[in-house]
C-alpha positions as CSV (number, residue, x, y, z in Angstrom):
1,X,-7.0,-12.4,9.4
2,X,-9.9,-10.4,10.7
3,X,-9.2,-6.8,11.8
4,X,-11.4,-4.8,14.3
5,X,-10.6,-1.1,14.6
6,X,-11.8,1.0,17.5
7,X,-11.0,4.3,19.3
8,X,-12.4,6.8,16.9
9,X,-14.6,9.7,18.0
10,X,-15.0,13.5,18.1
11,X,-12.3,15.7,19.4
12,X,-11.4,19.4,19.3
13,X,-8.4,20.7,17.4
14,X,-5.2,20.1,19.3
15,X,-6.7,17.0,21.1
16,X,-5.6,13.4,21.1
17,X,-7.1,10.0,20.3
18,X,-5.6,6.5,20.2
19,X,-6.9,4.1,17.7
20,X,-6.6,0.3,18.1
21,X,-6.8,-2.5,15.7
22,X,-7.1,-6.0,17.0
23,X,-6.3,-8.9,14.7
24,X,-7.5,-12.5,14.9
25,X,-5.3,-15.5,14.5
26,X,-1.9,-16.6,15.5
27,X,0.2,-15.1,12.7
28,X,-0.2,-11.4,13.5
29,X,3.6,-11.0,14.2
30,X,4.3,-12.0,10.6
31,X,2.2,-9.1,9.1
32,X,3.2,-5.6,8.2
33,X,0.5,-3.3,9.6
34,X,-0.7,0.0,8.5
35,X,-3.2,2.8,9.1
36,X,-5.0,4.5,6.2
37,X,-7.6,7.2,6.1
38,X,-10.3,8.3,3.8
39,X,-11.9,11.8,4.1
40,X,-15.2,12.5,2.6
41,X,-14.9,12.8,-1.2
42,X,-11.3,11.9,-1.3
43,X,-9.3,8.8,-2.0
44,X,-8.0,6.5,0.7
45,X,-4.4,7.5,1.7
46,X,-1.6,6.0,3.8
47,X,-1.0,7.4,7.2
48,X,1.5,5.1,8.9
49,X,3.0,1.7,8.6
50,X,4.9,-0.6,10.9
51,X,6.8,-3.6,9.6
52,X,6.6,-7.1,11.1
53,X,9.9,-6.4,12.6
54,X,8.6,-3.2,14.3
55,X,10.0,-0.5,12.1
56,X,7.6,2.4,11.9
57,X,7.1,4.9,9.1
58,X,4.8,7.9,8.9
59,X,3.8,10.1,6.0
60,X,5.0,13.7,6.2
61,X,1.6,15.2,7.0
62,X,1.5,13.4,10.4
63,X,5.1,13.2,11.4
64,X,5.7,14.5,14.8
65,X,2.0,14.1,15.7
66,X,1.1,10.5,15.1
67,X,2.8,7.4,16.3
68,X,2.2,3.9,15.2
69,X,3.1,0.9,17.4
70,X,2.3,-2.7,17.8
71,X,1.9,-5.3,20.6
72,X,2.4,-8.7,19.2
73,X,1.4,-10.3,22.5
74,X,-2.0,-8.6,22.1
75,X,-2.3,-8.9,18.4
76,X,-2.9,-5.2,18.2
77,X,-1.6,-2.2,16.3
78,X,-2.1,1.3,17.7
79,X,-2.2,4.8,16.2
80,X,-1.6,7.5,18.8
81,X,-2.8,10.8,17.3
82,X,-1.8,14.0,19.0
83,X,-2.2,17.7,18.0
84,X,-5.2,16.7,15.8
85,X,-6.2,19.1,13.1
86,X,-9.6,19.5,11.3
87,X,-7.9,18.0,8.2
88,X,-7.3,14.8,10.0
89,X,-11.0,14.2,9.9
90,X,-11.6,10.9,8.1
91,X,-12.5,7.3,8.5
92,X,-9.4,5.4,9.6
93,X,-8.8,1.9,8.4
94,X,-6.2,-0.6,9.5
95,X,-4.5,-2.9,7.1
96,X,-2.5,-6.1,7.4
97,X,-0.3,-7.5,4.6
98,X,2.4,-10.0,4.0
99,X,3.8,-12.1,1.2
100,X,3.5,-15.8,1.2
101,X,5.4,-17.2,-1.6
102,X,4.4,-15.2,-4.6
103,X,1.0,-14.2,-3.2
104,X,0.3,-11.0,-1.3
105,X,-2.2,-11.4,1.5
106,X,-4.0,-8.1,2.2
107,X,-6.7,-7.5,4.8
108,X,-8.7,-4.5,5.9
109,X,-10.6,-3.6,9.0
110,X,-14.0,-1.9,9.0
111,X,-12.9,1.6,9.7
112,X,-13.4,4.0,12.6
113,X,-14.5,7.6,12.2
114,X,-12.3,10.4,13.6
115,X,-13.9,13.9,13.6
116,X,-11.8,16.9,14.5
117,X,-13.9,20.0,15.0
118,X,-14.4,22.9,17.3
C-alpha cells in the first residue's frame, strides 16, 4: 500500500483544513487507518483512527474539533480539522495497518505540514 497525504498548509488560529490520504491498491477497505502528527522536537503522536469497519476514534486533545472519515470507493481517508490552535502545528502523517495471519502490515504516508499561526 502506498499512501499519499495532501491538504496541509498555513491557517490562522480558529481556521479549518481538511487533510486527505489516498491509498493505492484494492484492499484499502481492509485496513485500519489513522492520522498521526509530529511537532518539531517532539515524538510522533496519534491523532485519530478509523477502523476498517468505519468506527472512528479521536484522542482527547482533538475531540470536538477534528473528524476522521473514510471513503472506501475513493481509497481515501480524511481528517477534517476545525478550530485549529497553534499547538496543532505539526507534520501530519497517515497510517494504514492490518493483521494478515500473524503478521502486522503497517504503512506510512510522506506527511503534510500544517502550520497554525497568526
